[in-house]
C-alpha positions in Angstrom: 0.0 0.0 0.0 2.7 2.5 1.1 6.2 2.8 -0.3 8.8 5.3 1.1 11.6 4.5 -1.3 11.6 8.1 -2.6 10.3 9.7 0.6 12.2 12.3 2.7 11.6 13.7 6.2 11.1 17.4 5.8 10.2 18.5 9.3 9.9 16.9 12.7 8.5 18.2 16.1 8.6 16.2 19.3 6.4 16.9 22.3 5.2 14.8 25.3 1.7 14.0 26.3 0.9 12.9 29.9 -2.3 11.5 31.3 -4.3 14.2 33.1 -6.1 11.6 35.2 -2.7 10.6 36.6 -1.9 14.3 37.4 0.5 14.5 34.4 0.7 17.3 31.9 2.0 17.9 28.4 5.4 19.3 27.5 5.8 21.3 24.3 9.1 21.8 22.5 10.0 25.4 21.5 11.0 24.5 17.9 11.1 21.7 15.4 14.2 19.5 15.1 16.8 19.9 12.5 18.0 16.3 11.5 21.4 16.6 10.0 22.6 13.0 10.6 21.6 10.9 7.5 21.8 7.7 9.4 19.4 9.0 12.1 17.1 10.3 9.5 16.9 6.8 7.9 16.3 5.2 11.3 13.4 7.6 11.8 12.0 6.9 8.4 12.1 3.2 9.2 10.5 3.7 12.6 7.7 5.9 11.3 6.9 4.6 7.9 7.7 0.9 7.7 4.7 -0.2 9.8 2.4 1.2 7.1 3.8 -0.9 4.2 1.3 -3.7 4.9 -1.6 -1.5 5.9 -4.5 -1.8 3.3 -7.4 0.0 5.0 -7.7 3.6 3.9 -9.7 5.9 6.2 -11.1 9.4 5.8 -11.8 12.1 8.4 -15.5 12.5 9.2 -17.8 14.8 11.1 -21.6 14.4 11.5 -22.4 18.0 10.3 -19.3 19.8 8.9 -16.0 18.1 8.0 -14.2 21.3 8.9 -15.2 20.8 12.5 -13.1 17.6 12.6 -10.0 18.9 14.5 -7.4 16.8 12.8 -8.9 17.6 9.4 -8.6 21.3 10.3 -5.1 20.9 11.6 -4.0 19.0 8.5 -5.6 21.5 6.1 -3.7 24.3 7.9 -0.3 22.6 7.5 -0.8 21.6 3.9 -1.9 25.2 3.1 1.0 26.8 5.0 4.0 24.7 5.9 5.5 27.5 7.9 2.9 26.9 10.6 3.9 23.3 10.9 5.5 23.5 14.4 2.7 25.8 15.8 0.1 23.3 14.6 2.0 20.4 16.0 1.7 22.1 19.4 -2.0 22.5 18.9 -2.3 18.8 18.0 -0.5 17.8 21.2 -2.8 19.9 23.4 -5.8 18.4 21.6 -4.6 14.8 22.2 -3.9 15.7 25.9 -7.5 16.8 26.3 -8.7 13.4 25.1 -6.5 11.4 27.6 -9.6 10.7 29.8 -9.0 7.0 30.5 -6.7 6.0 33.4 -5.0 3.3 31.3 -3.9 5.6 28.5 -0.1 5.7 28.7 2.0 8.9 28.6 4.6 9.2 25.9 6.3 11.2 23.2 4.3 12.6 20.4 6.1 13.0 17.1 4.6 15.2 14.4 6.4 14.8 11.0 6.1 16.2 7.5 7.2 13.9 4.7 7.7 14.5 1.0 7.1 11.9 -1.8 5.5 9.1 0.1 3.8 6.8 -2.3 0.3 5.5 -1.8 -1.7 3.7 -4.5 0.9 4.6 -7.1 0.8 8.4 -6.3 3.7 10.4 -4.8 2.3 12.8 -2.2 3.2 14.9 0.8 2.0 13.5 4.1 1.7 14.5 7.7 2.7 11.8 10.2 1.5 11.7 13.8 3.1 9.0 16.0 3.1 8.2 19.7 5.6 6.1 21.6 4.3 4.6 24.8 6.3 1.4 25.4 9.9 1.8 26.6 12.5 -1.0 26.8 15.9 -1.6 28.3 18.8 -2.3 26.0 22.2 -3.9 26.7 25.3 -2.2 25.5 28.6 -4.1 25.0 31.7 -2.0 24.7 35.5 -2.7 24.7 37.4 -2.1 27.9 41.1 -2.8 28.6 41.8 -6.2 27.1 38.2 -7.4 26.9 34.7 -6.1 27.0 32.2 -4.7 29.5 28.4 -4.5 29.7 26.2 -1.5 30.3 22.5 -0.8 29.7 20.2 2.0 28.6 16.8 2.3 30.2 13.7 3.9 28.7 14.8 3.2 25.1 12.5 3.1 22.1 12.5 0.0 19.8 12.3 1.4 16.3 10.8 -2.0 15.1 7.7 -1.4 17.3 5.6 1.7 16.5 2.9 1.9 19.2 0.5 4.4 17.5 0.7 6.3 14.2 -1.3 7.8 11.4 -0.3 9.1 7.9 -2.5 11.9 6.4 -2.0 12.3 2.7 -2.4 15.6 0.8 -5.1 14.3 -1.6 -8.9 13.9 -1.7 -9.4 16.8 0.7 -13.0 17.2 -0.2 -13.6 13.7 0.9 -11.6 13.9 4.1 -8.1 13.1 2.9 -6.6 9.6 2.7 -5.5 8.4 6.2 -3.7 5.3 7.3 -3.7 4.1 10.9 -1.5 1.9 13.1 -2.4 1.1 16.7 -0.4 -1.7 18.3 -1.6 -1.0 21.9 -4.9 -0.8 23.7 -6.5 -3.3 21.3 -8.9 -4.4 24.0 -11.0 -1.3 23.4 -10.4 0.3 26.8 -8.7 3.2 25.1 -10.0 3.6 21.6 -9.3 7.3 21.7 -6.6 7.2 19.0 -8.7 6.3 16.0 -12.2 7.0 17.2 -11.9 10.1 19.5 -8.6 11.7 18.4 -8.7 11.2 14.6 -12.4 10.6 14.1 -12.2 8.4 11.1 -14.5 6.5 8.8 -13.2 3.7 6.6 -13.1 4.3 2.9 -15.8 2.3 1.1 -13.6 0.8 -1.7 -13.3 -2.7 -3.1 -10.9 -3.7 -0.3 -13.3 -2.7 2.4 -16.4 -4.0 0.6 -14.6 -7.4 0.4 -13.5 -7.3 4.0 -16.8 -6.1 5.4 -18.8 -8.7 3.4 -16.6 -11.5 4.7 -16.8 -10.2 8.2 -20.6 -10.0 8.1 -20.9 -13.5 6.7 -18.5 -14.9 9.3 -20.5 -13.2 12.1 -23.7 -14.5 10.5 -22.5 -18.1 10.4 -20.8 -18.0 13.8 -23.5 -16.2 15.8 -26.8 -16.1 14.0 -27.4 -19.1 11.8 -27.7 -21.7 14.6 -30.7 -19.7 16.1 -32.8 -20.9 13.1 -31.1 -24.1 12.1 -29.6 -27.1 13.9 -25.9 -27.0 13.1 -22.7 -28.7 14.1 -19.4 -26.9 14.3 -18.3 -28.9 11.2 -21.3 -27.4 9.4 -20.2 -23.9 10.3 -16.6 -24.6 9.2 -17.9 -26.0 5.9 -20.0 -22.8 5.2 -17.0 -20.6 6.0 -14.7 -22.7 3.8 -17.2 -22.5 0.9 -17.4 -18.7 1.3 -13.6 -18.4 1.2 -13.5 -20.7 -1.9 -16.0 -18.3 -3.6 -13.9 -15.2 -2.9 -10.7 -16.9 -3.9 -12.0 -18.2 -7.3 -14.3 -15.3 -8.4 -13.2 -11.9 -9.7 -16.4 -10.1 -8.6 -19.0 -10.6 -5.9 -22.7 -10.9 -6.7 -25.0 -11.2 -3.7 -27.6 -13.5 -5.4 -24.9 -15.8 -6.9 -23.0 -15.9 -3.6 -26.1 -16.7 -1.6 -27.2 -19.5 -4.0 -23.8 -21.1 -4.4 -22.5 -20.8 -0.8 -25.6 -20.8 1.5 -28.1 -22.6 -0.7 -31.1 -22.8 1.7 -33.7 -20.1 0.8 -34.6 -19.5 4.4 -31.0 -19.1 5.4 -30.4 -16.7 2.4 -33.2 -14.4 3.6 -31.8 -14.6 7.1 -28.3 -13.6 5.8 -29.7 -10.6 3.8 -31.6 -9.4 6.8 -28.5 -9.8 9.0 -26.5 -7.8 6.5 -29.1 -5.0 6.5 -29.0 -4.8 10.3 -25.2 -4.6 10.2 -25.3 -1.7 7.7 -27.7 0.2 9.9 -25.8 -0.5 13.2 -22.4 0.5 11.8 -23.6 3.1 9.2 -21.7 1.2 6.5 -23.3 0.4 3.1 -22.2 -3.0 1.7 -22.9 -3.2 -2.1 -24.6 -6.2 -3.6 -21.9 -6.4 -6.3 -18.3 -5.3 -6.3 -14.9 -6.3 -7.6 -13.2 -8.7 -5.1 -10.0 -7.5 -3.6 -7.3 -10.2 -3.4 -5.3 -8.6 -0.5 -8.5 -8.4 1.5 -9.3 -12.0 0.9 -5.8 -13.1 1.9 -6.0 -11.1 5.1 -9.5 -12.5 6.0 -8.3 -16.1 5.2 -6.0 -15.9 8.2 -8.9 -15.5 10.6 -11.4 -17.8 9.0 -11.0 -20.9 11.2 -11.2 -24.3 9.6 -10.2 -26.1 12.8 -12.6 -28.3 14.8 -11.3 -28.5 18.4 -12.4 -31.6 20.4 -11.8 -31.2 24.1 -8.1 -31.0 24.6 -7.3 -34.2 22.7 -7.8 -33.6 19.0 -7.9 -30.9 16.3 -9.5 -31.7 13.0 -8.7 -29.5 10.1 -11.6 -29.3 7.6 -10.6 -28.1 4.2 -12.8 -30.1 1.8 -16.0 -32.1 1.5 -18.1 -31.9 4.6 -19.9 -35.1 3.6 -16.8 -37.0 4.5 -17.2 -36.3 8.2 -20.1 -37.5 10.4 -21.0 -36.7 13.9 -22.6 -39.2 16.3 -23.0 -40.2 20.0 -21.7 -43.4 21.6 -24.1 -44.5 24.3 -21.6 -46.9 25.9 -19.0 -44.2 26.4 -21.6 -41.4 26.8 -19.4 -39.3 24.4 -19.8 -37.5 21.1 -17.7 -38.7 18.2 -16.7 -37.8 14.6 -16.3 -40.4 11.8 -13.9 -39.3 9.1 -13.7 -41.0 5.6 -10.6 -40.9 3.5 -8.9 -43.0 0.7 -5.2 -42.8 1.8 -2.9 -41.3 4.3 -0.3 -38.7 3.3 
């Protein structure tokens, strides 16, 4: 998705954001940094941009009434319009983030605001604003020569440049639609502090083929996993078979057609109607329209395939991987042992 082969770091400002619920404050630097060391600049580029190489979801800023009232959209517009205000705006961004630290588990940390030239996204070279926060600190060993041998030391509160905690890239394109925005958040995945994407940035995912593909697979997986058994008697093997058939459809087809998918994958008319109703409720709940036809995104399918489980777990003794014909596995109950069993048919061992 993102390439930074031709990118350069034009400006960088560093501030610190504390947690006001922990009686911490924010600290603003007086001026932006001048990075003269080329090696340091390359390290920073790797730290800031490399995590975005495999990010596919593109977001946009949103606001319920007026996009200009979205604070980060406003700040980004000001910087893209007048680069001379970069450091001043970076201070405003820091204060705004501090105001949102209203959960006791939000960690304090350094906030880096950067301006990049020539970052490539979707084949286009663009300027981009980067906002990054480092929360996790590590201790590093240092080995150095001393006398006729070596000695050991350590450095506390170091930052691992291979692990970006939080970040976003805001690209100077599609302003009328809320810019193109990419997000990374490696911490607070449990939802206890979703302030980064939902409260700080206020984003809505872009409704392109990647997200249509991903959303449809997510809705179908949720339908099979949580809803279908309310209306039908199903085994876990039945569920796995339905998930496998859906993944097979998305891997083999170039485009998605709702009626074709429903007939080929689900089959049962009553279940088809249940799925379409489930999809409509999802669209209303999450304010996301999922089209009845779209071109299938291969990267989205590959990502979803990793979380589509085809493993049948039996107590703590056995795992059965189901990849093919469900008719070759039967479920029963043994009265003498008072236990369930599965019977598996095969022609030869491999």
